[in-house]
N, CA, C and O of each residue as an XYZ file, in Angstrom:
460
protein
N       0.572     -0.683     -0.022
C       0.411     -0.142      0.001
C       0.632      1.573      0.329
O       0.812      2.296      1.309
N       0.514      1.678     -0.944
C       1.177      2.745     -0.893
C       0.872      4.437     -0.560
O       0.583      5.192     -1.488
N       1.005      5.087      1.328
C       0.938      5.746      1.478
C       1.528      6.770      1.552
O       2.743      6.601      1.662
N       0.967      8.530      1.532
C       1.705      9.204      1.505
C       2.608      9.622      2.859
O       2.260      8.993      3.859
N       3.558     10.445      3.039
C       4.500     10.237      3.539
C       4.038     11.185      5.226
O       3.596     12.334      5.190
N       4.189     10.658      6.137
C       4.140     11.057      7.559
C       4.255     12.526      7.961
O       5.453     12.792      8.058
N       3.603     13.430      8.192
C       3.803     14.464      8.508
C       2.763     14.527      9.711
O       1.582     14.179      9.701
N       3.841     15.293     11.197
C       3.449     15.501     11.969
C       2.658     16.915     12.802
O       3.190     18.001     13.031
N       1.650     16.610     13.047
C       0.405     17.410     13.702
C       0.856     18.369     14.556
O       2.047     18.236     14.840
N       0.387     19.144     14.979
C       0.928     20.468     16.196
C      -0.206     20.010     17.198
O      -1.340     19.569     17.009
N       0.596     20.305     18.439
C      -0.511     20.149     19.468
C       0.002     20.897     20.920
O       0.948     20.828     21.704
N      -1.355     21.710     20.728
C      -0.847     23.280     21.595
C      -1.446     23.444     22.737
O      -2.637     23.253     22.981
N      -0.521     23.843     23.524
C      -1.260     23.430     24.829
C      -1.112     25.157     25.569
O       0.020     25.568     25.827
N      -2.276     25.999     25.838
C      -1.606     27.430     26.321
C      -2.655     27.499     27.862
O      -3.757     27.007     28.105
N      -1.653     28.397     28.743
C      -2.924     28.647     29.708
C      -2.843     30.346     30.073
O      -1.962     31.099     30.489
N      -3.958     30.457     29.760
C      -4.892     32.473     29.468
C      -4.821     32.927     30.769
O      -4.683     32.254     31.790
N      -4.986     34.809     30.580
C      -4.668     35.158     32.117
C      -6.667     36.117     30.942
O      -7.003     36.695     29.908
N      -7.009     35.759     31.791
C      -8.394     36.337     31.379
C      -9.222     37.837     32.097
O      -9.622     37.468     33.202
N      -9.549     39.097     31.916
C      -9.589     39.832     32.987
C     -11.243     39.928     33.272
O     -11.773     40.636     34.129
N     -11.840     39.132     32.434
C     -13.644     39.272     31.740
C     -14.439     37.536     32.684
O     -14.935     36.459     32.352
N     -14.096     38.274     33.911
C     -14.729     36.687     34.090
C     -16.230     35.896     33.315
O     -16.494     34.697     33.234
N     -16.732     36.660     33.003
C     -17.814     36.415     32.546
C     -17.897     35.191     31.121
O     -18.844     34.664     30.537
N     -16.684     35.121     30.998
C     -16.308     34.083     29.280
C     -15.511     33.460     30.012
O     -14.466     33.307     29.379
N     -15.438     32.970     31.122
C     -14.597     31.573     31.744
C     -15.853     31.230     32.037
O     -15.999     30.507     31.051
N     -17.180     31.139     32.749
C     -18.507     30.655     33.236
C     -19.896     30.726     32.390
O     -21.106     30.599     32.575
N     -18.815     31.054     31.170
C     -20.456     31.412     29.723
C     -20.107     29.828     29.379
O     -21.213     29.391     29.699
N     -19.440     28.756     28.998
C     -20.149     27.539     28.116
C     -20.107     28.193     27.347
O     -19.109     28.663     26.802
N     -22.042     28.503     26.964
C     -22.397     28.789     26.039
C     -21.964     30.062     24.629
O     -22.297     30.228     23.456
N     -21.170     30.644     25.498
C     -20.442     31.689     24.392
C     -19.373     30.928     23.938
O     -19.118     31.106     22.747
N     -18.688     30.151     24.517
C     -17.647     28.998     24.084
C     -17.446     27.669     23.150
O     -16.670     26.865     22.633
N     -18.876     28.134     23.379
C     -19.618     26.896     22.008
C     -19.770     27.603     20.758
O     -19.274     27.376     19.655
N     -20.613     28.570     21.184
C     -20.751     29.484     19.761
C     -19.923     29.631     19.440
O     -19.700     29.072     18.367
N     -18.951     30.340     19.950
C     -17.242     31.240     19.504
C     -16.541     29.833     18.658
O     -16.043     30.047     17.553
N     -16.527     28.282     19.273
C     -16.319     27.580     18.654
C     -16.562     26.992     17.331
O     -15.668     26.641     16.561
N     -17.887     26.900     17.099
C     -18.335     26.985     15.770
C     -18.521     27.159     14.974
O     -18.879     26.515     13.987
N     -18.169     28.820     15.360
C     -17.893     30.130     14.415
C     -16.550     29.293     14.278
O     -16.722     28.084     14.120
N     -15.162     29.774     14.316
C     -14.181     29.061     14.071
C     -13.318     27.898     13.347
O     -12.308     27.821     12.648
N     -14.650     26.717     14.121
C     -14.840     25.566     12.863
C     -14.969     25.444     11.875
O     -14.438     24.872     10.923
N     -16.136     26.321     12.198
C     -16.471     27.028     10.245
C     -15.475     27.592      9.665
O     -14.843     26.963      8.816
N     -15.126     28.928     10.016
C     -13.849     29.771      9.408
C     -12.862     28.429      8.767
O     -12.477     28.203      7.620
N     -12.785     28.139      9.271
C     -11.011     26.431      9.650
C     -11.429     25.440      8.957
O     -10.669     24.490      8.774
N     -12.716     25.444      8.426
C     -13.350     24.677      7.803
C     -12.832     22.658      8.951
O     -12.270     21.633      8.567
N     -13.250     22.947      9.898
C     -13.076     21.868     10.296
C     -14.548     20.770     10.693
O     -15.694     20.992     10.301
N     -14.196     19.817     11.390
C     -15.553     18.933     11.021
C     -15.941     18.584     12.845
O     -14.884     18.353     13.432
N     -16.977     18.520     13.639
C     -16.600     18.314     15.189
C     -17.809     17.210     14.734
O     -18.813     17.191     14.022
N     -17.098     16.371     15.557
C     -17.647     14.487     15.467
C     -18.558     14.601     16.501
O     -19.750     14.297     16.445
N     -17.891     15.096     17.547
C     -18.907     15.433     18.761
C     -18.513     16.221     20.097
O     -17.294     16.145     20.246
N     -19.169     17.001     21.187
C     -18.892     17.853     21.764
C     -19.431     17.088     22.895
O     -20.234     16.163     22.773
N     -18.701     17.745     24.570
C     -19.014     16.965     25.572
C     -18.636     18.244     26.527
O     -17.555     18.774     26.785
N     -20.016     18.526     26.955
C     -19.724     19.795     28.061
C     -20.309     19.950     29.114
O     -21.413     19.418     29.233
N     -19.831     20.621     30.057
C     -19.789     19.773     31.757
C     -19.554     21.485     32.281
O     -18.555     22.133     31.968
N     -20.657     22.008     33.099
C     -20.394     23.225     34.138
C     -20.538     23.241     35.231
O     -21.568     22.824     35.760
N     -19.513     23.742     35.897
C     -19.010     23.310     37.567
C     -20.289     24.203     38.636
O     -20.802     25.299     38.410
N     -20.407     23.736     39.222
C     -20.832     24.306     40.720
C     -21.422     25.830     40.921
O     -22.470     26.438     41.143
N     -19.438     26.100     40.591
C     -18.707     27.351     40.351
C     -19.081     28.236     39.415
O     -18.929     29.450     39.545
N     -19.584     27.689     38.433
C     -19.642     28.038     36.621
C     -18.655     27.741     36.356
O     -18.612     28.159     35.199
N     -17.860     27.363     36.513
C     -16.638     27.096     35.841
C     -16.926     26.360     34.942
O     -18.038     25.941     35.262
N     -16.457     25.599     33.345
C     -16.759     24.721     32.793
C     -15.602     24.103     31.755
O     -14.811     24.805     31.125
N     -15.656     22.887     31.716
C     -14.608     22.474     30.752
C     -15.608     21.517     29.372
O     -16.629     20.848     29.532
N     -14.733     21.829     27.895
C     -15.666     21.549     27.197
C     -14.610     20.651     25.960
O     -13.405     20.817     25.772
N     -15.393     19.852     25.371
C     -14.666     18.857     24.533
C     -14.667     18.916     23.579
O     -15.795     19.388     23.437
N     -14.136     18.783     22.216
C     -14.721     18.943     20.657
C     -13.824     17.322     20.108
O     -12.641     17.043     19.915
N     -14.772     16.762     20.038
C     -14.201     15.479     19.117
C     -14.410     15.946     18.054
O     -15.565     16.266     17.774
N     -12.843     16.226     16.664
C     -13.352     16.391     15.587
C     -12.388     15.536     14.913
O     -11.344     15.132     15.426
N     -12.854     15.243     13.553
C     -12.657     14.595     12.247
C     -10.939     14.809     12.641
O     -10.271     13.896     13.127
N     -10.467     15.982     12.378
C      -9.436     16.159     12.132
C      -8.204     16.234     14.075
O      -6.974     16.226     14.025
N      -8.677     16.270     14.892
C      -8.293     15.937     16.109
C      -9.576     15.864     17.239
O     -10.587     15.204     17.476
N      -8.850     16.944     17.724
C      -9.679     17.693     19.325
C      -9.700     19.261     19.229
O      -9.853     19.873     18.172
N      -9.565     19.710     20.195
C      -9.585     21.166     20.949
C     -10.845     20.715     22.607
O     -11.855     20.016     22.687
N     -10.088     21.527     23.620
C     -10.308     21.013     23.959
C      -9.988     22.637     26.038
O      -8.915     23.052     26.476
N     -11.187     22.890     26.479
C     -10.505     24.303     27.379
C     -11.499     23.573     29.070
O     -12.617     23.084     29.233
N     -10.692     23.781     29.709
C     -10.668     24.367     31.447
C     -10.476     25.377     31.552
O      -9.487     26.021     31.204
N     -12.097     25.932     32.438
C     -11.725     27.167     33.009
C     -11.690     26.885     34.801
O     -12.038     25.914     35.473
N     -11.152     28.101     35.135
C     -11.230     28.456     36.550
C     -11.385     30.413     36.572
O     -10.914     31.539     36.414
N     -12.166     29.756     36.817
C     -12.671     31.482     36.761
C     -12.145     32.184     38.299
O     -11.686     33.291     38.018
N     -12.078     32.016     39.335
C     -11.044     32.196     40.888
C     -10.329     32.729     40.443
O      -9.985     33.832     40.868
N      -9.674     32.013     39.128
C      -7.936     32.495     39.247
C      -7.617     33.786     37.625
O      -6.571     34.338     37.284
N      -8.878     33.842     37.060
C      -9.160     33.792     35.963
C      -8.304     33.669     35.011
O      -7.669     34.606     34.526
N      -8.222     32.378     34.646
C      -7.448     31.406     34.439
C      -7.783     29.992     33.478
O      -8.356     29.073     34.063
N      -7.461     29.827     32.146
C      -8.366     28.975     31.616
C      -7.141     28.615     31.256
O      -6.076     29.224     31.361
N      -7.553     26.871     30.531
C      -6.581     26.308     29.897
C      -6.599     25.647     28.554
O      -7.309     24.641     28.568
N      -6.099     25.870     27.521
C      -6.908     25.416     25.736
C      -5.851     24.307     24.797
O      -4.647     24.437     24.573
N      -6.594     23.430     24.451
C      -5.950     22.713     24.089
C      -6.400     22.185     23.101
O      -7.578     21.837     23.184
N      -5.500     21.856     21.501
C      -5.527     22.023     20.648
C      -4.703     21.720     20.128
O      -3.584     22.120     20.448
N      -4.975     20.601     18.762
C      -4.044     19.224     17.459
C      -5.006     18.930     16.640
O      -6.113     18.475     16.931
N      -4.491     19.249     15.371
C      -4.623     18.976     14.709
C      -3.270     18.859     13.458
O      -2.099     19.211     13.597
N      -3.808     18.357     12.482
C      -2.495     17.765     11.450
C      -1.830     19.215     11.182
O      -0.617     19.392     11.295
N      -2.907     20.426     10.747
C      -2.443     21.896     10.279
C      -1.281     22.679     11.082
O      -1.491     23.835     11.449
N      -0.660     22.354     11.217
C       0.123     23.344     11.748
C      -0.376     24.725     12.012
O      -0.465     25.132     13.170
N      -0.716     25.484     10.959
C      -0.673     26.908     10.836
C      -2.417     27.229     11.054
O      -3.067     28.240     11.319
N      -2.765     25.722     10.775
C      -4.427     25.628     11.322
C      -4.424     26.343     13.068
O      -5.091     27.299     13.462
N      -3.352     25.421     13.931
C      -3.538     24.891     14.906
C      -3.568     26.914     15.936
O      -4.218     27.267     16.920
N      -2.236     27.952     14.788
C      -1.450     28.552     15.294
C      -3.090     29.074     15.243
O      -3.845     28.738     16.156
N      -3.528     29.832     14.223
C      -4.693     30.280     14.165
C      -5.844     30.460     14.394
O      -6.589     31.374     14.042
N      -6.178     28.776     15.545
C      -6.995     28.872     16.092
C      -6.962     29.497     17.750
O      -7.902     29.875     18.449
N      -5.343     29.427     18.075
C      -5.420     30.167     19.403
C      -5.484     31.238     19.048
O      -6.387     31.835     19.634
N      -5.055     31.721     18.476
C      -5.021     33.636     18.108
C      -6.620     34.132     18.035
O      -7.045     34.999     18.799
N      -7.493     33.449     16.982
C      -8.886     33.256     17.657
C      -9.121     33.217     18.930
O      -9.808     34.187     19.251
N      -8.771     32.288     20.128
C      -9.504     32.100     21.180
C      -8.694     33.641     22.096
O      -9.149     34.228     23.078
N      -7.265     33.967     21.247
C      -6.408     34.811     22.172
C      -7.935     35.810     22.361
O      -8.611     36.113     23.344
N      -8.042     36.112     20.870
C      -8.824     37.818     20.926
C     -10.321     37.320     21.585
O     -10.689     38.002     22.541
N     -11.073     36.384     21.240
C     -11.815     35.848     21.932
C     -12.437     36.128     23.328
O     -13.611     36.386     23.594
N     -11.606     36.041     23.969
C     -11.083     35.789     25.223
C     -10.200     37.210     25.772
O     -10.290     37.361     26.990
N      -9.744     37.785     25.376
C      -8.982     39.831     25.132
C      -8.023     38.987     26.027
O      -7.785     39.304     27.192
N      -7.344     37.600     25.247
C      -6.824     36.687     27.127
C      -5.225     37.308     26.870
O      -4.787     37.614     25.761
N      -4.645     37.391     27.867
C      -2.873     37.519     28.087
C      -2.537     35.491     28.470
O      -2.955     34.697     29.312
N      -1.327     35.401     26.980
C      -0.462     34.685     27.090
C       0.175     33.972     28.861
O       1.359     34.305     28.913
N      -0.160     33.265     30.044
C       0.994     32.917     30.700
C       1.787     32.013     30.007
O       2.918     32.391     29.700
N       1.306     30.522     29.594
C       2.261     29.599     29.424
C       2.070     29.016     27.638
O       0.900     29.224     27.318
N       2.382     28.766     27.179
C       2.486     28.467     25.589
C       3.157     27.238     25.633
O       4.035     27.124     26.488
N       2.900     26.203     24.813
C       3.987     24.817     24.441
C       3.016     23.988     23.286
O       1.871     23.551     23.180
N       4.414     24.095     22.421
C       3.960     23.462     21.567
C       4.550     22.023     20.923
O       5.678     21.930     20.440
N       3.806     21.176     20.985
C       4.318     19.677     20.897
C       4.220     18.922     19.442
O       3.147     18.453     19.062
N       5.259     18.851     18.761
C       5.380     17.837     17.460
C       4.985     16.275     17.319
O       5.979     15.558     17.207
N       3.870     15.663     17.303
C       2.883     14.908     16.903
C       2.456     14.191     15.992
O       1.358     13.644     16.100
């Protein structure tokens, strides 16, 4: 079987500081912005799991045909962790920028793993 050469994807993990706590407690807002990001970058959602906690923080995982996007928020610390993994390296970086703009966030930690 002839396969194209393997091309590793990019797994980007960021911790963001967010000034507007309401964005860290609004899971519906995150779902809406993520759906528009998926459309913008032509990515296909396979499934999504949303969990809202008692303190209004949330965790959301998007399973994509191309891989995944996950978020965990901590409004009590004005922080979130975001995890994006795709084959298309430039899309990963662009998606992170889209989220930074949505959250009007400051990057605290930024890790890139080629895998």
